PDB file of the backbone (N, CA, C, O) and the ligand in Angstrom, with CONECT records:
HET     CA  A 101       1
ATOM      1  N   UNK A   1       0.715  -1.103  -0.035  1.00  0.00           N
ATOM      2  CA  UNK A   1      -0.076  -0.044   0.003  1.00  0.00           C
ATOM      3  C   UNK A   1       0.824   1.298  -0.111  1.00  0.00           C
ATOM      4  O   UNK A   1       1.846   1.336   0.574  1.00  0.00           O
ATOM      5  N   UNK A   2       0.527   2.322  -0.879  1.00  0.00           N
ATOM      6  CA  UNK A   2       1.390   3.383  -0.927  1.00  0.00           C
ATOM      7  C   UNK A   2       1.216   4.211   0.435  1.00  0.00           C
ATOM      8  O   UNK A   2       0.243   4.109   1.183  1.00  0.00           O
ATOM      9  N   UNK A   3       2.311   5.039   0.630  1.00  0.00           N
ATOM     10  CA  UNK A   3       2.280   5.853   1.752  1.00  0.00           C
ATOM     11  C   UNK A   3       1.267   6.974   1.603  1.00  0.00           C
ATOM     12  O   UNK A   3       1.120   7.547   0.523  1.00  0.00           O
ATOM     13  N   UNK A   4       0.559   7.290   2.699  1.00  0.00           N
ATOM     14  CA  UNK A   4      -0.468   8.290   2.622  1.00  0.00           C
ATOM     15  C   UNK A   4       0.252   9.661   2.303  1.00  0.00           C
ATOM     16  O   UNK A   4       1.413   9.877   2.651  1.00  0.00           O
ATOM     17  N   UNK A   5      -0.491  10.525   1.647  1.00  0.00           N
ATOM     18  CA  UNK A   5       0.049  11.906   1.512  1.00  0.00           C
ATOM     19  C   UNK A   5      -0.263  12.709   2.820  1.00  0.00           C
ATOM     20  O   UNK A   5      -1.105  12.286   3.611  1.00  0.00           O
ATOM     21  N   UNK A   6       0.394  13.821   3.030  1.00  0.00           N
ATOM     22  CA  UNK A   6       0.108  14.532   4.241  1.00  0.00           C
ATOM     23  C   UNK A   6      -1.275  14.853   4.365  1.00  0.00           C
ATOM     24  O   UNK A   6      -1.781  14.807   5.487  1.00  0.00           O
ATOM     25  N   UNK A   7      -1.951  15.167   3.386  1.00  0.00           N
ATOM     26  CA  UNK A   7      -3.420  15.585   3.455  1.00  0.00           C
ATOM     27  C   UNK A   7      -4.281  14.308   3.900  1.00  0.00           C
ATOM     28  O   UNK A   7      -5.160  14.367   4.761  1.00  0.00           O
ATOM     29  N   UNK A   8      -3.895  13.073   3.163  1.00  0.00           N
ATOM     30  CA  UNK A   8      -4.524  11.904   3.631  1.00  0.00           C
ATOM     31  C   UNK A   8      -4.362  11.456   5.192  1.00  0.00           C
ATOM     32  O   UNK A   8      -5.260  11.038   5.921  1.00  0.00           O
ATOM     33  N   UNK A   9      -2.994  11.650   5.517  1.00  0.00           N
ATOM     34  CA  UNK A   9      -2.788  11.411   6.898  1.00  0.00           C
ATOM     35  C   UNK A   9      -3.420  12.277   7.846  1.00  0.00           C
ATOM     36  O   UNK A   9      -3.758  11.856   8.953  1.00  0.00           O
ATOM     37  N   UNK A  10      -3.624  13.619   7.436  1.00  0.00           N
ATOM     38  CA  UNK A  10      -4.425  14.614   8.294  1.00  0.00           C
ATOM     39  C   UNK A  10      -5.867  14.273   8.436  1.00  0.00           C
ATOM     40  O   UNK A  10      -6.530  14.575   9.428  1.00  0.00           O
ATOM     41  N   UNK A  11      -6.347  13.599   7.350  1.00  0.00           N
ATOM     42  CA  UNK A  11      -7.802  13.205   7.376  1.00  0.00           C
ATOM     43  C   UNK A  11      -7.922  12.047   8.319  1.00  0.00           C
ATOM     44  O   UNK A  11      -8.963  11.932   8.967  1.00  0.00           O
ATOM     45  N   UNK A  12      -6.956  11.182   8.454  1.00  0.00           N
ATOM     46  CA  UNK A  12      -7.049  10.108   9.279  1.00  0.00           C
ATOM     47  C   UNK A  12      -6.883  10.645  10.721  1.00  0.00           C
ATOM     48  O   UNK A  12      -7.592  10.216  11.631  1.00  0.00           O
ATOM     49  N   UNK A  13      -6.007  11.520  10.900  1.00  0.00           N
ATOM     50  CA  UNK A  13      -5.842  12.253  12.371  1.00  0.00           C
ATOM     51  C   UNK A  13      -7.110  12.858  12.771  1.00  0.00           C
ATOM     52  O   UNK A  13      -7.523  12.671  13.915  1.00  0.00           O
ATOM     53  N   UNK A  14      -7.795  13.597  11.895  1.00  0.00           N
ATOM     54  CA  UNK A  14      -9.040  14.121  12.356  1.00  0.00           C
ATOM     55  C   UNK A  14     -10.116  13.067  12.872  1.00  0.00           C
ATOM     56  O   UNK A  14     -10.812  13.239  13.872  1.00  0.00           O
ATOM     57  N   UNK A  15     -10.150  11.932  12.031  1.00  0.00           N
ATOM     58  CA  UNK A  15     -11.043  10.996  12.277  1.00  0.00           C
ATOM     59  C   UNK A  15     -10.678  10.378  13.702  1.00  0.00           C
ATOM     60  O   UNK A  15     -11.550  10.332  14.570  1.00  0.00           O
ATOM     61  N   UNK A  16      -9.462   9.930  13.929  1.00  0.00           N
ATOM     62  CA  UNK A  16      -8.894   9.320  15.044  1.00  0.00           C
ATOM     63  C   UNK A  16      -9.123  10.109  16.148  1.00  0.00           C
ATOM     64  O   UNK A  16      -9.637   9.588  17.138  1.00  0.00           O
ATOM     65  N   UNK A  17      -8.782  11.477  16.152  1.00  0.00           N
ATOM     66  CA  UNK A  17      -8.839  12.368  17.284  1.00  0.00           C
ATOM     67  C   UNK A  17     -10.390  12.448  17.739  1.00  0.00           C
ATOM     68  O   UNK A  17     -10.656  12.486  18.940  1.00  0.00           O
ATOM     69  N   UNK A  18     -11.346  12.471  16.820  1.00  0.00           N
ATOM     70  CA  UNK A  18     -12.715  12.585  17.187  1.00  0.00           C
ATOM     71  C   UNK A  18     -12.909  11.346  18.002  1.00  0.00           C
ATOM     72  O   UNK A  18     -13.224  11.407  19.191  1.00  0.00           O
ATOM     73  N   UNK A  19     -12.709  10.153  17.323  1.00  0.00           N
ATOM     74  CA  UNK A  19     -12.971   8.963  17.936  1.00  0.00           C
ATOM     75  C   UNK A  19     -12.471   8.710  19.331  1.00  0.00           C
ATOM     76  O   UNK A  19     -13.128   8.247  20.264  1.00  0.00           O
ATOM     77  N   UNK A  20     -11.149   9.101  19.336  1.00  0.00           N
ATOM     78  CA  UNK A  20     -10.444   9.052  20.843  1.00  0.00           C
ATOM     79  C   UNK A  20     -11.242   9.725  21.943  1.00  0.00           C
ATOM     80  O   UNK A  20     -11.402   9.216  23.052  1.00  0.00           O
ATOM     81  N   UNK A  21     -11.768  10.982  21.546  1.00  0.00           N
ATOM     82  CA  UNK A  21     -12.316  11.674  22.568  1.00  0.00           C
ATOM     83  C   UNK A  21     -13.847  11.632  22.827  1.00  0.00           C
ATOM     84  O   UNK A  21     -14.365  12.052  23.862  1.00  0.00           O
ATOM     85  N   UNK A  22     -14.591  11.021  21.665  1.00  0.00           N
ATOM     86  CA  UNK A  22     -15.960  10.832  21.797  1.00  0.00           C
ATOM     87  C   UNK A  22     -16.303   9.676  22.594  1.00  0.00           C
ATOM     88  O   UNK A  22     -17.474   9.498  22.930  1.00  0.00           O
ATOM     89  N   UNK A  23     -15.328   8.825  22.947  1.00  0.00           N
ATOM     90  CA  UNK A  23     -15.717   7.421  23.419  1.00  0.00           C
ATOM     91  C   UNK A  23     -16.660   7.174  24.499  1.00  0.00           C
ATOM     92  O   UNK A  23     -17.344   6.151  24.546  1.00  0.00           O
ATOM     93  N   UNK A  24     -16.700   8.046  25.313  1.00  0.00           N
ATOM     94  CA  UNK A  24     -17.620   7.696  26.408  1.00  0.00           C
ATOM     95  C   UNK A  24     -19.146   7.969  26.291  1.00  0.00           C
ATOM     96  O   UNK A  24     -19.510   8.861  25.524  1.00  0.00           O
ATOM     97  N   UNK A  25     -19.972   7.330  26.931  1.00  0.00           N
ATOM     98  CA  UNK A  25     -21.476   7.550  26.555  1.00  0.00           C
ATOM     99  C   UNK A  25     -21.756   7.222  25.149  1.00  0.00           C
ATOM    100  O   UNK A  25     -21.546   6.115  24.653  1.00  0.00           O
ATOM    101  N   UNK A  26     -22.278   8.319  24.484  1.00  0.00           N
ATOM    102  CA  UNK A  26     -22.522   8.195  22.952  1.00  0.00           C
ATOM    103  C   UNK A  26     -21.320   8.378  22.219  1.00  0.00           C
ATOM    104  O   UNK A  26     -20.822   9.502  22.154  1.00  0.00           O
ATOM    105  N   UNK A  27     -20.758   7.325  21.618  1.00  0.00           N
ATOM    106  CA  UNK A  27     -19.402   7.396  20.917  1.00  0.00           C
ATOM    107  C   UNK A  27     -19.456   8.123  19.565  1.00  0.00           C
ATOM    108  O   UNK A  27     -18.443   8.267  18.881  1.00  0.00           O
ATOM    109  N   UNK A  28     -20.653   8.572  19.203  1.00  0.00           N
ATOM    110  CA  UNK A  28     -20.784   9.343  17.914  1.00  0.00           C
ATOM    111  C   UNK A  28     -20.737  10.823  18.077  1.00  0.00           C
ATOM    112  O   UNK A  28     -20.575  11.602  17.138  1.00  0.00           O
ATOM    113  N   UNK A  29     -20.903  11.200  19.451  1.00  0.00           N
ATOM    114  CA  UNK A  29     -20.868  12.594  19.667  1.00  0.00           C
ATOM    115  C   UNK A  29     -19.847  13.031  20.962  1.00  0.00           C
ATOM    116  O   UNK A  29     -19.469  12.225  21.812  1.00  0.00           O
ATOM    117  N   UNK A  30     -19.524  14.299  20.939  1.00  0.00           N
ATOM    118  CA  UNK A  30     -18.605  14.761  21.950  1.00  0.00           C
ATOM    119  C   UNK A  30     -19.442  15.524  22.812  1.00  0.00           C
ATOM    120  O   UNK A  30     -19.916  16.558  22.342  1.00  0.00           O
ATOM    121  N   UNK A  31     -19.759  15.160  24.176  1.00  0.00           N
ATOM    122  CA  UNK A  31     -20.400  16.004  25.095  1.00  0.00           C
ATOM    123  C   UNK A  31     -19.547  17.185  25.527  1.00  0.00           C
ATOM    124  O   UNK A  31     -18.447  17.294  24.985  1.00  0.00           O
ATOM    125  N   UNK A  32     -19.884  18.006  26.357  1.00  0.00           N
ATOM    126  CA  UNK A  32     -19.344  19.284  26.761  1.00  0.00           C
ATOM    127  C   UNK A  32     -17.839  18.859  27.401  1.00  0.00           C
ATOM    128  O   UNK A  32     -16.811  19.429  27.033  1.00  0.00           O
ATOM    129  N   UNK A  33     -17.847  17.982  28.219  1.00  0.00           N
ATOM    130  CA  UNK A  33     -16.523  17.423  28.892  1.00  0.00           C
ATOM    131  C   UNK A  33     -15.684  16.793  27.916  1.00  0.00           C
ATOM    132  O   UNK A  33     -14.469  16.948  28.045  1.00  0.00           O
ATOM    133  N   UNK A  34     -16.130  16.092  26.940  1.00  0.00           N
ATOM    134  CA  UNK A  34     -15.264  15.531  25.919  1.00  0.00           C
ATOM    135  C   UNK A  34     -14.736  16.555  24.974  1.00  0.00           C
ATOM    136  O   UNK A  34     -13.580  16.505  24.555  1.00  0.00           O
ATOM    137  N   UNK A  35     -15.576  17.473  24.645  1.00  0.00           N
ATOM    138  CA  UNK A  35     -15.013  18.549  23.807  1.00  0.00           C
ATOM    139  C   UNK A  35     -13.926  19.461  24.325  1.00  0.00           C
ATOM    140  O   UNK A  35     -12.989  19.967  23.708  1.00  0.00           O
ATOM    141  N   UNK A  36     -14.297  19.566  25.731  1.00  0.00           N
ATOM    142  CA  UNK A  36     -13.373  20.457  26.504  1.00  0.00           C
ATOM    143  C   UNK A  36     -12.020  19.683  26.473  1.00  0.00           C
ATOM    144  O   UNK A  36     -10.978  20.219  26.095  1.00  0.00           O
ATOM    145  N   UNK A  37     -12.098  18.424  26.881  1.00  0.00           N
ATOM    146  CA  UNK A  37     -10.903  17.546  26.776  1.00  0.00           C
ATOM    147  C   UNK A  37     -10.153  17.477  25.506  1.00  0.00           C
ATOM    148  O   UNK A  37      -8.923  17.449  25.494  1.00  0.00           O
ATOM    149  N   UNK A  38     -10.866  17.450  24.450  1.00  0.00           N
ATOM    150  CA  UNK A  38     -10.386  17.515  23.100  1.00  0.00           C
ATOM    151  C   UNK A  38      -9.457  18.784  22.794  1.00  0.00           C
ATOM    152  O   UNK A  38      -8.355  18.749  22.247  1.00  0.00           O
ATOM    153  N   UNK A  39     -10.111  19.864  23.245  1.00  0.00           N
ATOM    154  CA  UNK A  39      -9.545  21.162  22.980  1.00  0.00           C
ATOM    155  C   UNK A  39      -8.338  21.204  23.862  1.00  0.00           C
ATOM    156  O   UNK A  39      -7.285  21.588  23.354  1.00  0.00           O
ATOM    157  N   UNK A  40      -8.364  20.862  25.096  1.00  0.00           N
ATOM    158  CA  UNK A  40      -7.154  21.092  25.947  1.00  0.00           C
ATOM    159  C   UNK A  40      -5.976  20.151  25.575  1.00  0.00           C
ATOM    160  O   UNK A  40      -4.800  20.443  25.796  1.00  0.00           O
ATOM    161  N   UNK A  41      -6.365  19.061  25.024  1.00  0.00           N
ATOM    162  CA  UNK A  41      -5.317  18.097  24.674  1.00  0.00           C
ATOM    163  C   UNK A  41      -4.724  18.183  23.286  1.00  0.00           C
ATOM    164  O   UNK A  41      -3.549  17.905  23.043  1.00  0.00           O
ATOM    165  N   UNK A  42      -5.696  18.624  22.300  1.00  0.00           N
ATOM    166  CA  UNK A  42      -5.229  18.641  21.022  1.00  0.00           C
ATOM    167  C   UNK A  42      -5.136  19.930  20.273  1.00  0.00           C
ATOM    168  O   UNK A  42      -4.638  19.973  19.148  1.00  0.00           O
ATOM    169  N   UNK A  43      -5.645  21.053  20.928  1.00  0.00           N
ATOM    170  CA  UNK A  43      -5.677  22.380  20.261  1.00  0.00           C
ATOM    171  C   UNK A  43      -4.964  23.452  21.175  1.00  0.00           C
ATOM    172  O   UNK A  43      -5.132  24.653  20.962  1.00  0.00           O
ATOM    173  N   UNK A  44      -4.233  23.027  22.110  1.00  0.00           N
ATOM    174  CA  UNK A  44      -3.745  24.040  23.149  1.00  0.00           C
ATOM    175  C   UNK A  44      -2.662  24.880  22.621  1.00  0.00           C
ATOM    176  O   UNK A  44      -2.219  25.749  23.372  1.00  0.00           O
ATOM    177  N   UNK A  45      -2.099  24.736  21.275  1.00  0.00           N
ATOM    178  CA  UNK A  45      -1.004  25.590  20.848  1.00  0.00           C
ATOM    179  C   UNK A  45      -1.655  26.617  19.942  1.00  0.00           C
ATOM    180  O   UNK A  45      -0.903  27.382  19.338  1.00  0.00           O
ATOM    181  N   UNK A  46      -2.943  26.722  19.781  1.00  0.00           N
ATOM    182  CA  UNK A  46      -3.529  27.768  18.899  1.00  0.00           C
ATOM    183  C   UNK A  46      -4.239  28.779  19.620  1.00  0.00           C
ATOM    184  O   UNK A  46      -5.386  29.020  19.243  1.00  0.00           O
ATOM    185  N   UNK A  47      -3.790  29.385  20.544  1.00  0.00           N
ATOM    186  CA  UNK A  47      -4.294  30.417  21.476  1.00  0.00           C
ATOM    187  C   UNK A  47      -4.745  31.648  20.667  1.00  0.00           C
ATOM    188  O   UNK A  47      -5.657  32.384  21.044  1.00  0.00           O
ATOM    189  N   UNK A  48      -4.083  31.814  19.589  1.00  0.00           N
ATOM    190  CA  UNK A  48      -4.414  32.943  18.808  1.00  0.00           C
ATOM    191  C   UNK A  48      -5.854  32.997  18.239  1.00  0.00           C
ATOM    192  O   UNK A  48      -6.465  34.050  18.060  1.00  0.00           O
ATOM    193  N   UNK A  49      -6.313  31.822  17.986  1.00  0.00           N
ATOM    194  CA  UNK A  49      -7.649  31.701  17.365  1.00  0.00           C
ATOM    195  C   UNK A  49      -8.681  31.306  18.388  1.00  0.00           C
ATOM    196  O   UNK A  49      -9.756  30.843  18.006  1.00  0.00           O
ATOM    197  N   UNK A  50      -8.417  31.461  19.660  1.00  0.00           N
ATOM    198  CA  UNK A  50      -9.254  31.109  20.754  1.00  0.00           C
ATOM    199  C   UNK A  50     -10.622  31.860  20.706  1.00  0.00           C
ATOM    200  O   UNK A  50     -11.595  31.258  21.161  1.00  0.00           O
ATOM    201  N   UNK A  51     -10.780  33.021  20.237  1.00  0.00           N
ATOM    202  CA  UNK A  51     -12.079  33.597  20.085  1.00  0.00           C
ATOM    203  C   UNK A  51     -12.867  32.963  19.027  1.00  0.00           C
ATOM    204  O   UNK A  51     -14.092  32.910  19.130  1.00  0.00           O
ATOM    205  N   UNK A  52     -12.247  32.477  18.015  1.00  0.00           N
ATOM    206  CA  UNK A  52     -13.007  31.797  16.967  1.00  0.00           C
ATOM    207  C   UNK A  52     -13.399  30.523  17.448  1.00  0.00           C
ATOM    208  O   UNK A  52     -14.491  30.100  17.069  1.00  0.00           O
ATOM    209  N   UNK A  53     -12.656  29.780  18.274  1.00  0.00           N
ATOM    210  CA  UNK A  53     -12.963  28.563  18.702  1.00  0.00           C
ATOM    211  C   UNK A  53     -14.098  28.628  19.618  1.00  0.00           C
ATOM    212  O   UNK A  53     -14.985  27.779  19.528  1.00  0.00           O
ATOM    213  N   UNK A  54     -14.155  29.602  20.531  1.00  0.00           N
ATOM    214  CA  UNK A  54     -15.176  29.786  21.534  1.00  0.00           C
ATOM    215  C   UNK A  54     -16.515  30.078  20.840  1.00  0.00           C
ATOM    216  O   UNK A  54     -17.557  29.515  21.174  1.00  0.00           O
ATOM    217  N   UNK A  55     -16.425  31.060  19.780  1.00  0.00           N
ATOM    218  CA  UNK A  55     -17.637  31.432  19.080  1.00  0.00           C
ATOM    219  C   UNK A  55     -18.206  30.211  18.385  1.00  0.00           C
ATOM    220  O   UNK A  55     -19.391  29.896  18.498  1.00  0.00           O
ATOM    221  N   UNK A  56     -17.378  29.574  17.707  1.00  0.00           N
ATOM    222  CA  UNK A  56     -17.805  28.316  16.851  1.00  0.00           C
ATOM    223  C   UNK A  56     -18.390  27.251  17.756  1.00  0.00           C
ATOM    224  O   UNK A  56     -19.299  26.524  17.355  1.00  0.00           O
ATOM    225  N   UNK A  57     -17.915  27.160  18.881  1.00  0.00           N
ATOM    226  CA  UNK A  57     -18.385  26.057  19.820  1.00  0.00           C
ATOM    227  C   UNK A  57     -19.731  26.381  20.311  1.00  0.00           C
ATOM    228  O   UNK A  57     -20.603  25.518  20.407  1.00  0.00           O
ATOM    229  N   UNK A  58     -19.932  27.748  20.659  1.00  0.00           N
ATOM    230  CA  UNK A  58     -21.163  28.230  20.932  1.00  0.00           C
ATOM    231  C   UNK A  58     -22.370  28.037  19.964  1.00  0.00           C
ATOM    232  O   UNK A  58     -23.520  27.768  20.310  1.00  0.00           O
ATOM    233  N   UNK A  59     -21.915  28.217  18.704  1.00  0.00           N
ATOM    234  CA  UNK A  59     -22.975  28.097  17.648  1.00  0.00           C
ATOM    235  C   UNK A  59     -23.297  26.543  17.406  1.00  0.00           C
ATOM    236  O   UNK A  59     -24.400  26.104  17.081  1.00  0.00           O
ATOM    237  N   UNK A  60     -22.216  25.844  17.610  1.00  0.00           N
ATOM    238  CA  UNK A  60     -22.280  24.321  17.195  1.00  0.00           C
ATOM    239  C   UNK A  60     -23.112  23.530  18.308  1.00  0.00           C
ATOM    240  O   UNK A  60     -23.918  22.642  18.029  1.00  0.00           O
ATOM    241  N   UNK A  61     -22.823  23.950  19.572  1.00  0.00           N
ATOM    242  CA  UNK A  61     -23.113  23.220  20.752  1.00  0.00           C
ATOM    243  C   UNK A  61     -24.541  23.441  21.351  1.00  0.00           C
ATOM    244  O   UNK A  61     -24.793  23.284  22.545  1.00  0.00           O
ATOM    245  N   UNK A  62     -25.456  23.824  20.398  1.00  0.00           N
ATOM    246  CA  UNK A  62     -26.744  24.302  21.045  1.00  0.00           C
ATOM    247  C   UNK A  62     -27.500  23.137  21.634  1.00  0.00           C
ATOM    248  O   UNK A  62     -28.379  23.407  22.453  1.00  0.00           O
ATOM    249  N   UNK A  63     -27.262  21.821  21.310  1.00  0.00           N
ATOM    250  CA  UNK A  63     -27.983  20.650  21.797  1.00  0.00           C
ATOM    251  C   UNK A  63     -27.194  19.978  22.894  1.00  0.00           C
ATOM    252  O   UNK A  63     -27.596  18.905  23.346  1.00  0.00           O
ATOM    253  N   UNK A  64     -26.014  20.586  23.381  1.00  0.00           N
ATOM    254  CA  UNK A  64     -25.175  19.882  24.388  1.00  0.00           C
ATOM    255  C   UNK A  64     -24.327  18.852  23.868  1.00  0.00           C
ATOM    256  O   UNK A  64     -23.708  18.164  24.679  1.00  0.00           O
ATOM    257  N   UNK A  65     -24.183  18.605  22.445  1.00  0.00           N
ATOM    258  CA  UNK A  65     -23.195  17.484  21.924  1.00  0.00           C
ATOM    259  C   UNK A  65     -22.728  18.044  20.626  1.00  0.00           C
ATOM    260  O   UNK A  65     -23.425  18.894  20.071  1.00  0.00           O
ATOM    261  N   UNK A  66     -21.692  17.672  20.133  1.00  0.00           N
ATOM    262  CA  UNK A  66     -21.003  17.991  18.918  1.00  0.00           C
ATOM    263  C   UNK A  66     -20.835  16.576  18.069  1.00  0.00           C
ATOM    264  O   UNK A  66     -20.113  15.691  18.528  1.00  0.00           O
ATOM    265  N   UNK A  67     -21.415  16.433  17.024  1.00  0.00           N
ATOM    266  CA  UNK A  67     -21.374  15.280  16.186  1.00  0.00           C
ATOM    267  C   UNK A  67     -19.996  15.439  15.202  1.00  0.00           C
ATOM    268  O   UNK A  67     -19.266  16.427  15.275  1.00  0.00           O
ATOM    269  N   UNK A  68     -19.807  14.536  14.456  1.00  0.00           N
ATOM    270  CA  UNK A  68     -18.730  14.577  13.636  1.00  0.00           C
ATOM    271  C   UNK A  68     -18.637  15.674  12.535  1.00  0.00           C
ATOM    272  O   UNK A  68     -17.600  16.267  12.236  1.00  0.00           O
ATOM    273  N   UNK A  69     -19.871  15.865  11.968  1.00  0.00           N
ATOM    274  CA  UNK A  69     -20.133  17.059  11.001  1.00  0.00           C
ATOM    275  C   UNK A  69     -19.744  18.356  11.694  1.00  0.00           C
ATOM    276  O   UNK A  69     -19.017  19.172  11.127  1.00  0.00           O
ATOM    277  N   UNK A  70     -20.249  18.559  12.984  1.00  0.00           N
ATOM    278  CA  UNK A  70     -20.063  19.838  13.718  1.00  0.00           C
ATOM    279  C   UNK A  70     -18.579  19.983  14.072  1.00  0.00           C
ATOM    280  O   UNK A  70     -18.059  21.098  14.122  1.00  0.00           O
ATOM    281  N   UNK A  71     -17.935  18.922  14.304  1.00  0.00           N
ATOM    282  CA  UNK A  71     -16.525  18.853  14.680  1.00  0.00           C
ATOM    283  C   UNK A  71     -15.701  19.325  13.480  1.00  0.00           C
ATOM    284  O   UNK A  71     -14.811  20.168  13.587  1.00  0.00           O
ATOM    285  N   UNK A  72     -16.048  18.733  12.325  1.00  0.00           N
ATOM    286  CA  UNK A  72     -15.281  18.987  11.122  1.00  0.00           C
ATOM    287  C   UNK A  72     -15.529  20.505  10.766  1.00  0.00           C
ATOM    288  O   UNK A  72     -14.609  21.169  10.287  1.00  0.00           O
ATOM    289  N   UNK A  73     -16.746  21.041  10.995  1.00  0.00           N
ATOM    290  CA  UNK A  73     -17.088  22.486  10.789  1.00  0.00           C
ATOM    291  C   UNK A  73     -16.053  23.338  11.720  1.00  0.00           C
ATOM    292  O   UNK A  73     -15.430  24.316  11.306  1.00  0.00           O
ATOM    293  N   UNK A  74     -15.977  22.861  12.923  1.00  0.00           N
ATOM    294  CA  UNK A  74     -15.061  23.512  13.820  1.00  0.00           C
ATOM    295  C   UNK A  74     -13.913  23.567  13.423  1.00  0.00           C
ATOM    296  O   UNK A  74     -13.357  24.666  13.428  1.00  0.00           O
ATOM    297  N   UNK A  75     -13.239  22.444  12.978  1.00  0.00           N
ATOM    298  CA  UNK A  75     -11.902  22.354  12.427  1.00  0.00           C
ATOM    299  C   UNK A  75     -11.721  23.120  11.160  1.00  0.00           C
ATOM    300  O   UNK A  75     -10.618  23.632  10.967  1.00  0.00           O
ATOM    301  N   UNK A  76     -12.627  23.259  10.308  1.00  0.00           N
ATOM    302  CA  UNK A  76     -12.520  24.111   9.064  1.00  0.00           C
ATOM    303  C   UNK A  76     -12.409  25.504   9.392  1.00  0.00           C
ATOM    304  O   UNK A  76     -11.624  26.253   8.811  1.00  0.00           O
ATOM    305  N   UNK A  77     -13.356  25.946  10.523  1.00  0.00           N
ATOM    306  CA  UNK A  77     -13.271  27.427  11.003  1.00  0.00           C
ATOM    307  C   UNK A  77     -11.823  27.654  11.619  1.00  0.00           C
ATOM    308  O   UNK A  77     -11.230  28.717  11.438  1.00  0.00           O
ATOM    309  N   UNK A  78     -11.322  26.690  12.298  1.00  0.00           N
ATOM    310  CA  UNK A  78      -9.973  27.020  12.827  1.00  0.00           C
ATOM    311  C   UNK A  78      -8.876  27.105  11.632  1.00  0.00           C
ATOM    312  O   UNK A  78      -7.952  27.915  11.569  1.00  0.00           O
ATOM    313  N   UNK A  79      -9.168  26.150  10.759  1.00  0.00           N
ATOM    314  CA  UNK A  79      -8.126  26.331   9.508  1.00  0.00           C
ATOM    315  C   UNK A  79      -8.288  27.721   8.810  1.00  0.00           C
ATOM    316  O   UNK A  79      -7.284  28.316   8.416  1.00  0.00           O
ATOM    317  N   UNK A  80      -9.417  28.194   8.667  1.00  0.00           N
ATOM    318  CA  UNK A  80      -9.639  29.506   8.213  1.00  0.00           C
ATOM    319  C   UNK A  80      -9.123  30.661   8.949  1.00  0.00           C
ATOM    320  O   UNK A  80      -8.532  31.585   8.391  1.00  0.00           O
ATOM    321  N   UNK A  81      -9.382  30.592  10.379  1.00  0.00           N
ATOM    322  CA  UNK A  81      -8.861  31.609  11.226  1.00  0.00           C
ATOM    323  C   UNK A  81      -7.275  31.572  11.314  1.00  0.00           C
ATOM    324  O   UNK A  81      -6.626  32.595  11.529  1.00  0.00           O
ATOM    325  N   UNK A  82      -6.718  30.368  11.140  1.00  0.00           N
ATOM    326  CA  UNK A  82      -5.335  30.259  11.244  1.00  0.00           C
ATOM    327  C   UNK A  82      -4.602  30.792   9.991  1.00  0.00           C
ATOM    328  O   UNK A  82      -3.503  31.337  10.088  1.00  0.00           O
ATOM    329  N   UNK A  83      -5.317  30.601   8.676  1.00  0.00           N
ATOM    330  CA  UNK A  83      -4.825  31.177   7.553  1.00  0.00           C
ATOM    331  C   UNK A  83      -4.923  32.755   7.633  1.00  0.00           C
ATOM    332  O   UNK A  83      -4.071  33.377   6.998  1.00  0.00           O
ATOM    333  N   UNK A  84      -5.727  33.361   8.236  1.00  0.00           N
ATOM    334  CA  UNK A  84      -5.987  34.786   8.400  1.00  0.00           C
ATOM    335  C   UNK A  84      -4.780  35.308   9.288  1.00  0.00           C
ATOM    336  O   UNK A  84      -4.089  36.278   8.977  1.00  0.00           O
ATOM    337  N   UNK A  85      -4.612  34.539  10.434  1.00  0.00           N
ATOM    338  CA  UNK A  85      -3.637  34.806  11.330  1.00  0.00           C
ATOM    339  C   UNK A  85      -2.189  34.945  10.754  1.00  0.00           C
ATOM    340  O   UNK A  85      -1.459  35.893  11.041  1.00  0.00           O
ATOM    341  N   UNK A  86      -1.833  33.925   9.919  1.00  0.00           N
ATOM    342  CA  UNK A  86      -0.551  33.765   9.389  1.00  0.00           C
ATOM    343  C   UNK A  86      -0.366  34.542   7.952  1.00  0.00           C
ATOM    344  O   UNK A  86       0.675  34.443   7.303  1.00  0.00           O
ATOM    345  N   UNK A  87      -1.553  35.367   7.508  1.00  0.00           N
ATOM    346  CA  UNK A  87      -1.455  35.980   6.440  1.00  0.00           C
ATOM    347  C   UNK A  87      -1.650  35.363   5.010  1.00  0.00           C
ATOM    348  O   UNK A  87      -1.283  35.988   4.015  1.00  0.00           O
ATOM    349  N   UNK A  88      -2.184  34.235   4.933  1.00  0.00           N
ATOM    350  CA  UNK A  88      -2.481  33.461   3.804  1.00  0.00           C
ATOM    351  C   UNK A  88      -3.944  33.934   3.329  1.00  0.00           C
ATOM    352  O   UNK A  88      -4.786  34.371   4.113  1.00  0.00           O
ATOM    353  N   UNK A  89      -4.136  33.789   1.948  1.00  0.00           N
ATOM    354  CA  UNK A  89      -5.415  34.341   1.488  1.00  0.00           C
ATOM    355  C   UNK A  89      -6.571  33.472   2.091  1.00  0.00           C
ATOM    356  O   UNK A  89      -7.745  33.748   1.842  1.00  0.00           O
TER     357      UNK A  89
HETATM  358 CA    CA A 101     -19.503  10.782  23.666  1.00  0.00          CA2+
END
């Protein structure tokens, strides 16, 4: 099997990270504690985009849980915010 490209490896990391933190209770969603743990463990180096993170979580977490689609939306928002921070288009 061919070596995964960096983007393919990143997709795998996104999936595995969600799975790792969503494990307790409903394994298909992150509850508030699981989401908090994911952010502390996996996103602690991106303090510059913390306002975007907090705002996005507020928008997504209206029902008290974050499913995979909402998680991917959060990651996409963070990617966009990071691009702005580092001056990319
Ligand atoms: Ca869960």
